[in-house]
C-alpha positions, 0 to 999 in steps of 0.5 A, a space after each residue: 881804206 877803200 874796202 876793195 877786198 873786204 875791211 882791209 885794216 879795219 876790224 868789224 865790230 860785230 854782227 850789225 856791221 857789213 861789207 859790200 862790194 858794191 852799193 848805193 853807186 860806190 865800190 867798197 862799202 861798209 854798212 853800220 846798222 843800229 848802234 853800239 860796238 857791234 856797229 862799228 869798224 876799228 884800226 889799231 896799233 898805228 904808230 903816232 910817235 912822231 906826230 902831234 894831230 891826225 884826222 879821219 876823213 871819209 865818205 858817208 851816207 845816212 839811210 833813215 836817220 832822224 835828228 836823234 841818230 847819229 854816228 861817230 868817229 872815236 879815237 884812243 891813244 896808248 892804252 887809254 879809252 876811246 873819246 869822240 873826236 866828232 859826230 854826225 847826224 842827219 841835220 848836220 849833212 846835206 840830207 839823208 841818202 846822199 853820199 857826203 864827205 866829213 873830216 874829224 881831227 884830234 890831238 895825238 900830242 905825246 902819244 905813241 899809238 892810235 886806234 880809230 873806231 867808226 860807230 853808229 848810234 841809231 836806235 832802229 834796225 832799219 837805220 844805218 850808216 854807210 862808210 867808204 874811202 876812209 883815211 887816217 892822215 897825221 902831221 906834226 
């Protein structure tokens, strides 16, 4: 999803999520501010019946993140609950305020449906994560 015309196939988690046509030198950017489901985007109803594994790749930039702040890629299969595929904090990036790329993989073996959520986990309103160019790819 390139977010060229809003959230596209993703749903906004709540009031702590915002869309920008351009921001920080990129077109189509979603800002996740503070923490929780209100600071998330999600996509569901993805058919993964014929696949064993999936991966989420995306561009991201953290703003004012400290080592205790993070953002996570979560997934759920069928009607289960969300599990964490992986998280990033500023200590695991190339630095704050720079665009970076990440890939998080997970198993969908024996699943029919997949939902993916990207969620922020910072502790203040002046800290946020920018997301762009999200891709979900699955393989056997």
